[in-house]
N, C-alpha and C positions, 0 to 999 in steps of 0.2 A: 344409371338411374333405374330404380325399380318401377315396374309398370304402374303400380298403384300410387306412386308419389306424384304422378301427373307431370304436365309440362307447363311452363310459363306461357303467357300470352305471346303469340307469334304474329309476325307480319303476314305470313302465308302458311296455311295448312293445305297440303296436297293429299287427296284421298286416292290411294293406289300407287304402288311402286313399280308399275310397268315402265318400259323404256321411255315412253312419252312423259310420264310424271317425273322421272329422274332427269330428263333433259330440262324440263321447266325448273326443277329444283336447282340444277347446276347454274342455269342462267340467272335465276333470281338471287341465289346466295352470292354469286359473284358480283351482283349489283348492290350487295350490302343488306339484303333483306334477311330477316330471321325466318327460316323455313323448316317446317316439320312435315315429313312424309309418313303417312300411316298406311302400312301394307298389311293386308289380312293374312297372307300366307307367311310361311317361315323364311322365304327367300324373295328377293326382288326379281323383277323381269317379266312377270305375267306370261305372255305367250312367246316372248323373245328370250328363251332360256335354253341352256344345254343341260343334259342329265345323263346318267348312266342307267338306262332302263332295264338292263339285263344283268341278273345277279352274277357277281363274281367275274364280270367281263369288263376290261379296261377300254371301253368305247364310250366316248362322251358325245352324244348325238344332239343336234339341234332338234328339240322335240316337237315343236308346233310350227314354227316359222323357219324357213330354210335358206332363202337367198336374199341378197340386198340389192336394191335398185334405187329406191326412193329416198334414201338417206343423203341429204345434201352434204357435200364436202364442207360447206360453210359451217355446219354444226360441228363437224369433226375438228375443224380448225379453231372455231371460237372457243370450244371447251377443252382444247388440247388433248383430245382422246388418243390413247395408245391403241389404235384399232386399224386394221388393214383388211382389204379385200383382194381377191385374186380373180382375174378374168378367166373365162372358159374359152378354149380355142374352138370348141364345137358348140354351136347354138342349140341344135336339136337333131335328133334322129327319129324318123317315123317309119317303122317296119310295115310292110304290107305284102300282099301276094298278087302278082300279075301273071296271067297266062299259066297259072299253076305253079309258078316259081316264086320262091321267097326273094324279095327285094326291099327297097326302102329309099327314103330321101334323107340324105345327110346334108345339113346346112352348117357350113363351117369348114375349117381347114384351108381357108384361102378362097379367093374369088373364082379361080379357075376350077377348083375341085367342086365347088358348089354349083357352078354353071353346068358342069358335066353331069352332076348327080340329077339335076332337073331334066336335062336332055335324055338321060338314060331312062328315067321314070316315065316321062311324058311323051317322048318321041320327037320333041321339037324345042326350039329356043324360046317359044312364046311365053310359057309360064314363068321362066326365069326373068325375062324382060319385064313382065307385069309385076313380078316380085320386087325387082329393083326399083321400078317406078313407085310402087305403093310404099315401100319402106323408105325410099328417099323422101317421100312426102311426110311420113310420120317422123322421120329424123329432123326435118326442118321445123315441124311443129314442136317437137321435144325441146329443141334449142331455145325456142321462144317462150314456151309455157313453163318449163321446169323452174327457171329462176323466180317465177311469180309465186311459187308455193311458200316462200318465206318472206313475202311482201304482203302489205294489206290487200284484201280481196279486190280484184278488179271487177267492174261491172261486166255484164255479158258483152256489151258493145265495146268496152275497152279491151277485153281479151280478143274479141274478133278483129279489132284494128291491129292489135299487137301481132296476131298470127299473119294477117295481111295476105291471106290466100283463101279466096271464096270457095274454091273447089274442096280444099282440105276442111274448111269449116263445115261445109255441107256434109261431107263424108263422115266426119267425126262427131259433129254436134247436132245434126238435124235429121239425117236419114238413118233408119235401122241398118246396122252394120252388115246384115245379111244381103241387103241390096248391093252394097259396094263389093262384097266378096263375090257375089254371083256375076256382077257386071265385069269384074276385072280378071277373074280366074276361071278356068274351065275344068281343071283336074280336081276330082273330088277330094283326093288326099291333100293337095295343096290348099284347097279351100278350108279343109278342117284344121290344118296347122295354123292358118291365119286366124281362124275363129277362136281357137282355144284360149288366147289371151283375154277374150271377152267373157269367159265363163269361169274363171278361177274364183271359187267361193261365191259365185253369182248364178242363181238358178234362173235362166232366161233362154228364150228361143232367139235365134239369129235375127228374127223379124219382130221381136217384141216392141210394140209401139211406145213403151215407157222409156226406151233407150237405156235401160240399166246395163245392157251388154255393151253399149258404146262407152258408158262411163267407166266400166271396169277395164275395157280395152285401152282407153286413154291413159289411165294410170299405169298400165303395164307397158306402154311404149314411150313414156316420157322420162323415165328415171334417169337421173344424172345428165339429162340433156341428150342422151343417146339411146335409151331404152335397154341398155345392157343389164343383165342380171348376174351379179357376181357372188362369189363364195366368200363368206366371212371367215377369215383365218382364225382358227381356234374354236369355231362354232359360234352360234348366235349368242350363247352365254358370254362370249368374250366382249361383245358389244355392250351388253347390259352391265357387265362388271366394270367396264371402262367408264360408262356414264355414271354408275353409282359411285365409283371412286372419285370422279370429278365433282360430283355433288357434295360428297362428304368432305373432300379437300377444301371446298369453298365455304364450308361451315354448315351445310344442311344436316339436319338430324334425320336419319332414316330408321324408322321403328318398325321392324317386322313383327308379325304376330299381333298386330293392332288393327282391329276391324272397325272402320267407321260405320256407325249405325244411324246417325241422324245429323242433319245440318240445319241449323236455325239461323235466319238472317233477316235483318231489316233493310238490307241494301248498303249499309255503311259498316256494320260490324257483324261478326258471325260467331256462333259457338258450334263446335263439332264434338259430338259425343262418340266415344270409341270404346270398344270392348276388348279386354284381354282375359286370359284365364283367371286373373285376380278380381275381375269385376269391371264396372263401367266408370269412366271418368270423362270430363269435359275440358276442352281446351278452347280458348278464345283466339280469334284471328281477325285481321282487317279484311283479308281476302281468302277465299277457298277455291282451289282448283280441283276438279274432279277428273281423275284419269280412270274413268270407267264408262260404261255405256250410257246413252241417254235414258234408258229404262232405269238404270241404277241411280242416276242423278235424280230422276223424278221420285224414286223411292226415298232417297235421303232427304229431299226437301219437302216431300209431301205434295208434290204437284201431280197433275194428270200425266200419266206416262204416254209416250208416243206409240204409234202403231207397232204391234209385235214384229220382231225381226225373225228371219229364218236362215240358218246356214244350210249349205248344200254340198258338203265335201266329206270324203273319207281320208283320214291321214294315217299312213302306215310307216313305221320305222323298222328297219331290218339290219341285221349284221350277217354278212356272208363269209364263208370260208374262201370263196373264190367267185369271181364274176362268171355268170353262166355263158356258155357258148351260144352264138346266134345261128339261126337257120340261114340267114343272109351272110354267107362267108366272105363277102366282099368288104365287110366292115369289121374292124377290130372292136370287140366289146369295150375296150378301154376308151375308145372314141365315142361309141354309141351311148354309153352310160355317163360320160363326163358332161355331155350336154343334157337337154331335156328329152327324155325318151318317151315319145307319144304312143299310147296304146288305145286302140279302138276309137281313134279320134278323126276318122274320116268325116267329111261334112254331113253325109246322110246318116252315118252312125250317131253323130252328136244329136241330130234332129230326132232320130228314133229314140235315143236314150232319154231325151228331154220329154218327149211325148209320153213315153211309158211311165216315167216318174211323175209327171203331171197328172196322170190318170190314177196314181196311187200304187203303182207296181214298181218293183226294183227293175232297173234296166237289165235286159237280157245280156247285153254286151257292155258292161260298165266302162265308160271312158276314164282314163287316168294318165298321169305322167310321172316319170321317175327321174331321179338323178342321183349320182354317186358323189357325195361330198369328198370322200377320202381320196379320190383320184386327183383332185385339185389341191386338197389340203389334208395330208395324212396326219397332221399334228393332233387330230381328235382321237386317234387310236394309239394305244400303248405300243412301244417299240417292238415287243414280241409279236403283236398282231400284224404290224406292218411287215415284219420280216417273213411272216407266214403267208402273206398275200391276202389277208382279210380286207373286206371293204364294207362300207355302209351303203344302204339304199334307202331313199325316202320316196314315198309314193303319195301323190295327191289325187284323189278320186273326184270326179265331177258328177253333177246331176244326181246327187243323192240327198234330197232335202230332208230336213229334220222330221217332217211328218211321217216319213216311211218307217221310222224307228220307234214311233210312239207306243205301239202295242207290245213290242218285244225287242228292246234295244240290244240285248246280248245275242239273241237268236238271229236277228236281222244282220247285226254286225258280222257274225260268223258266216252267214250265207253270202253276204256281199263280198267279204274278203276272199272267200273261196272262188266266186265267179270272177272277181277282178284279177286274181292271180292266174286263173285259167286263161284269160285273155292275153296275159303276158306269156304264159307257157306256150301259147300257139305260135309264138315267134322265136322260141328258144330251141336249141338243139338238145337240151337236157332239162329236166324239171327243176324249177327254182327250188323246190323243197330239198333236192339233193345238194344244193349249194349253201343252204342256211347253216349258220353256226349254231351251237347249243350253249346254253348258259351253265352255271355251276351245278344246277340241278338237273341237267340233261334236257331241258326244254328248248325248243327252237327259238332263236332270237328274232322274234317278230311281235310287234304290238300294233293294234289298230285303234283309232279314235273316231267315233261318229260325232255328228253335231251335238247330240245329247250328252256325250262324254265331255265335249268342250264346254258345254253349258254348265255341267256339274263341276268340272275341275277348275274352270277359269271364269265362270259366270259370264260367258259370252251369251247374249240373248239369242235363244234358238240355235246356239252354236255358230252364230254368224261371225266370221273372222274380221269383218269390217264394222261390227256392232249394229249397222243398219246399211241400207242401200247407199252406195257411194254417190256423191253429188259432183256435178261438174265444178271445176275450180274457179267459179265466179260467184258474185253475190247472189244468195238465195233469199227467198222471202223469209223475213224474220231474223236474218243473220246480221251481225254487226260488221265492224270494220275488218276484223281478223277472222271471222268465221268460228269463233270460240265462245261468243257471248251467249248468255242465258237470260231467262226472265228476271233474274236477280242481279243487280248491278255489280255486286262484289263476288259473284260466283261464276267461274269460267269452266268450260268443258275443255279438257286438254287430252282427251283420249281419241280413239279412232273414229268415234261418232261425230267429231267436229268436221266442218267443211274442210276438205283437203286432208282428211284422216284416212285411216286404212293402211295396212301394210306396215313394215318396219321402216319408219322414216324419221321419227323424232319431230316431224313438222308440226303436229298439233301442240306438242310441248313447247317448242320454240315460239309458236304464234301466241299461245296463252301467256307466256312470259313477256312477250313484246307488248301485248295488249295491256297487261297489268302495269308494266313500266311506263307506258305512255300516260296512263291515268295517274300513277303514283310513282314518279321517278325517284 
């Protein structure tokens, strides 16, 4: 169908073909609804995509989002998705220097090895015992909270009763996480490793009274009921492709290159105006689902937008000819980089970096974390690259809020990338630059994305990967039964800005579909 011929009236129009919108489309089409997905870009997936960013190089990298934890198996089963993940045998490695010698903390490779790594670093069994107690607690909470993500929103009291652990509730939902970290752990490096899960894409101090760090931490430790972060086989694009295939197979129409520009509704029927290179057209629908930010929803409907959001991360994709050697020779680089490789993420380092960024300066020692997808799943590389020993690295930088890039995005990006890689080089036995592959034009295979780049490329408000601050997974003021409802009865939010949104999960898409089907089965 040509774009200017338009589309007939639909039961549901979904604005945005990211993974959440596609999940909603698949559920609704399988329920017999006529569904049209309007995607502005030429491909589906939004931030959950794979791409070949380096000219002439057969390496298909997960470009913006890297690992999977929050995707419920229920969605995979319900939609019959041909999609798999692989676990990582190493959870993390954090290099440091003690008494002038390079060392580090390896978490993984079995209970005995992890215990010995803690003892070697800290000189006693205390920190490992505290680690076991703390993550035993989060594991118990995960088993109880994760299943609720695809159920109607519980009230705060209902979730508290479900968790049935007052100490855990206090630690995770009431006190700043920094208090708990300092009360339970003594070693600065161990404290930092615990805190990092509270700061992914979230610009906050450990003692922030808003508890935004607690909310971020909670979502990072409940995934799958275990908190494990797994590698998507085939890259993140494999997930999006599987969901898009399920939606189309069920009868949904997915139209790329179609940008929604306006939604008009009286609460019972709606009209969505969309733009293509041929001009503007309008399609009628009984319901509209918006797989975009709350700011974009307000723009489409003409409502007052919510408070501005701000992202705070640097994303870097790399292809290496070989993994670099480490100064800490007790650890194989293949182990260290297969888990999450923490850089400049000691507890005091994180506090200093936050304070410097909050004052308007780039952190002198930018914290970041890296992992190597191709060690767990080499299918993202062409056979020749695998045979030659090539590997990918993806880096996620913390405490770099969008405001720092406002005056010179390109210049600050270059400066930050240089200082971030210098922090990594301090723990390597050879410069990372010597290990970088080159593309067909002889350029190093490395790309970096700031919050402003993500805002420009993906329309993430302020480059915020969660669209706005994450919310605790219980009823919030103004939210409805599923956490996807808006001021308009027949317009639902199915993107990361919904309650229980954020991350690659499909949860907002599932919940928007369930809310619609309850109302109009």
